[in-house]
C-alpha positions as CSV (number, residue, x, y, z in Angstrom):
1,X,19.7,-10.4,8.1
2,X,18.5,-13.3,10.0
3,X,18.4,-16.6,8.0
4,X,14.7,-17.4,8.3
5,X,12.6,-19.5,6.1
6,X,9.2,-17.8,5.7
7,X,6.1,-19.7,4.8
8,X,5.0,-19.4,1.2
9,X,8.4,-18.5,-0.2
10,X,8.4,-15.6,-2.6
11,X,6.0,-14.3,-5.3
12,X,6.9,-12.3,-8.4
13,X,4.5,-9.4,-8.9
14,X,6.4,-8.2,-12.0
15,X,9.5,-9.0,-13.9
16,X,11.5,-6.7,-11.7
17,X,9.6,-7.1,-8.4
18,X,9.7,-10.3,-6.3
19,X,8.4,-10.3,-2.7
20,X,8.1,-12.6,0.1
21,X,4.5,-13.9,0.3
22,X,4.5,-13.0,4.0
23,X,4.7,-9.2,4.3
24,X,4.2,-6.8,7.2
25,X,1.1,-4.5,7.5
26,X,2.3,-1.3,9.2
27,X,-1.2,0.1,9.8
28,X,-1.2,-0.5,13.6
29,X,2.2,1.3,14.2
30,X,0.3,4.5,14.7
31,X,-1.7,5.3,17.8
32,X,-5.1,3.9,18.8
33,X,-7.6,3.9,15.9
34,X,-4.6,4.3,13.6
35,X,-4.6,8.0,14.6
36,X,-1.8,10.0,16.2
37,X,1.6,8.8,17.4
38,X,2.3,5.3,18.8
39,X,2.3,4.8,22.6
40,X,5.9,3.6,22.4
41,X,7.7,4.9,19.3
42,X,10.9,3.1,20.2
43,X,9.0,-0.2,20.3
44,X,7.5,0.6,16.9
45,X,11.0,1.1,15.5
46,X,12.1,-2.1,17.0
47,X,9.2,-4.0,15.4
48,X,10.1,-2.7,12.0
49,X,13.7,-3.6,12.3
50,X,12.8,-7.1,13.4
51,X,10.6,-7.4,10.3
52,X,13.6,-6.9,8.1
53,X,15.8,-9.2,10.2
54,X,13.3,-12.0,9.7
55,X,13.7,-11.7,6.0
56,X,10.4,-10.1,5.1
57,X,10.9,-8.0,1.9
58,X,7.7,-6.0,1.7
59,X,5.9,-3.6,4.0
60,X,2.3,-2.4,3.4
61,X,1.7,1.2,4.5
62,X,0.0,4.4,3.7
63,X,0.5,8.1,4.5
64,X,-3.0,8.3,5.8
65,X,-2.1,6.0,8.7
66,X,-1.6,8.4,11.5
67,X,-1.8,10.5,9.3
68,X,1.9,10.6,8.3
69,X,3.0,8.8,11.5
70,X,3.5,5.3,10.2
71,X,5.6,6.4,7.2
72,X,7.7,8.7,9.4
73,X,8.3,5.7,11.8
74,X,9.2,3.5,8.8
75,X,11.7,6.1,7.6
76,X,13.2,6.5,11.1
77,X,13.6,2.7,11.5
78,X,14.8,1.6,8.1
79,X,16.1,4.5,6.0
80,X,18.3,4.1,4.0
81,X,16.3,1.0,3.0
82,X,17.9,-2.4,2.1
83,X,18.0,-3.0,-1.6
84,X,15.6,-6.0,-1.3
85,X,13.0,-4.2,0.8
86,X,9.9,-2.9,-1.0
87,X,7.3,-0.5,0.3
88,X,3.8,-0.9,-0.9
89,X,1.5,2.1,-0.2
90,X,-2.0,3.2,-1.0
91,X,-3.9,6.4,-1.8
92,X,-7.5,7.4,-1.9
93,X,-8.4,8.5,1.6
94,X,-7.4,11.0,4.2
95,X,-8.0,11.5,8.0
96,X,-10.2,14.2,9.4
97,X,-9.7,15.9,12.8
98,X,-11.9,13.3,14.5
99,X,-9.9,10.4,13.1
100,X,-12.5,9.5,10.4
101,X,-11.5,8.2,7.0
102,X,-13.2,10.4,4.3
103,X,-12.6,9.6,0.6
104,X,-9.9,11.7,-1.1
105,X,-10.1,10.4,-4.7
106,X,-10.0,13.4,-6.9
107,X,-7.0,13.3,-9.3
108,X,-5.3,16.3,-7.7
109,X,-5.8,14.7,-4.2
110,X,-4.2,11.5,-5.4
111,X,-1.2,13.4,-6.8
112,X,-0.8,15.2,-3.5
113,X,-0.9,11.9,-1.6
114,X,1.7,10.3,-3.8
115,X,4.0,13.2,-3.1
116,X,3.3,13.0,0.7
117,X,4.2,9.3,0.6
118,X,7.5,10.0,-1.2
119,X,8.4,12.8,1.2
120,X,7.6,11.1,4.4
121,X,9.2,7.8,3.4
122,X,12.3,9.6,2.0
123,X,12.0,8.1,-1.5
124,X,12.3,9.3,-5.0
125,X,10.1,6.5,-6.4
126,X,7.4,4.3,-4.8
127,X,7.6,0.6,-5.6
128,X,3.9,0.0,-5.7
129,X,0.9,2.4,-5.2
130,X,-2.5,0.9,-4.7
131,X,-5.5,3.0,-5.6
132,X,-8.0,2.4,-2.8
133,X,-11.6,2.6,-3.9
134,X,-14.8,1.3,-2.3
135,X,-15.8,1.3,1.3
136,X,-14.1,-0.2,4.3
137,X,-14.4,-3.8,3.2
138,X,-16.3,-3.9,-0.1
139,X,-16.1,-2.3,-3.5
140,X,-18.5,0.5,-4.6
141,X,-19.8,0.6,-8.2
142,X,-18.6,3.1,-10.7
143,X,-15.7,4.0,-13.0
144,X,-12.2,4.4,-11.6
145,X,-10.7,5.6,-14.9
146,X,-10.0,9.3,-13.9
147,X,-8.3,8.2,-10.7
148,X,-6.2,5.4,-12.3
149,X,-5.2,7.6,-15.2
150,X,-3.9,10.2,-12.7
151,X,-1.7,7.5,-11.1
152,X,-0.6,6.2,-14.5
153,X,0.6,9.6,-15.4
154,X,2.7,9.7,-12.2
155,X,4.1,6.3,-13.2
156,X,5.1,7.7,-16.6
157,X,6.9,10.5,-14.8
158,X,8.9,8.0,-12.8
159,X,7.4,8.6,-9.4
160,X,5.7,5.2,-9.2
161,X,7.2,1.9,-10.3
162,X,4.1,-0.3,-10.3
163,X,0.4,0.3,-9.9
164,X,-2.2,-1.8,-7.9
165,X,-5.7,-1.5,-6.7
166,X,-7.5,-1.9,-3.4
167,X,-11.2,-2.7,-2.6
168,X,-12.3,-3.0,-6.2
169,X,-14.6,-5.2,-8.3
170,X,-13.7,-7.4,-11.2
171,X,-15.2,-4.8,-13.6
172,X,-13.0,-2.0,-12.1
173,X,-9.9,-4.2,-12.4
174,X,-10.7,-4.8,-16.0
175,X,-11.2,-1.1,-16.6
176,X,-7.9,-0.2,-14.9
177,X,-6.0,-2.8,-17.0
178,X,-7.0,-0.9,-20.2
179,X,-5.1,2.1,-18.8
180,X,-2.0,0.5,-17.3
181,X,-0.8,-2.8,-16.0
182,X,-2.0,-3.8,-12.5
183,X,0.4,-5.8,-10.5
184,X,-1.7,-6.5,-7.4
185,X,-5.2,-6.3,-6.0
186,X,-5.7,-5.7,-2.2
187,X,-9.2,-6.7,-1.3
188,X,-10.8,-8.2,1.8
189,X,-10.4,-11.8,0.8
190,X,-9.6,-14.7,3.2
191,X,-10.9,-18.1,4.2
192,X,-14.1,-16.5,5.6
193,X,-14.6,-13.8,2.9
194,X,-15.0,-15.5,-0.5
195,X,-17.0,-12.8,-2.4
196,X,-14.0,-12.3,-4.7
197,X,-13.6,-15.8,-5.9
198,X,-14.6,-14.8,-9.4
199,X,-12.1,-11.9,-9.4
200,X,-9.3,-14.3,-8.2
201,X,-10.2,-16.8,-10.9
202,X,-10.1,-14.1,-13.5
203,X,-6.6,-13.1,-12.7
């Protein structure tokens, strides 16, 4: 591994999970519109191997990128995975034939997606699974208990190590925390998007 000092150092999500603050988002490894195969698969493989060489220890992915394509490329490039590399995936959507992103949030759909991620990544356990709720860039109101309970059950079965959330409100985070620990929240939050300041302060 290349001896590289990454900005931000590391961050501990849980007692047994420490990540570099700089990660790699694998969404764009698939084809245009995050749909279909990449134009240059060999280059996608090279990018992933460079990520690891730079010392980055977590990759954000999902089996609905492609669909399946991104996880298959990750497996081709990096399996068997280094001990310090952690794959963070998400569930809650699927791709239709036109490349759309319809919701797929029924408990049985979430269970199927977890198994798809395990199979396509070549893993027996996923380090972190984020439950994606809400729209493209903002939460939608409503309970997430049924969905989060389904993932918590898979965690109890040993298929998921840690649980997270994506595109949720502070109220939904609080609801999820009554069901199982939440190690991360993946929302649209940056220097220009400050709507979640209250949520950040609460955590």
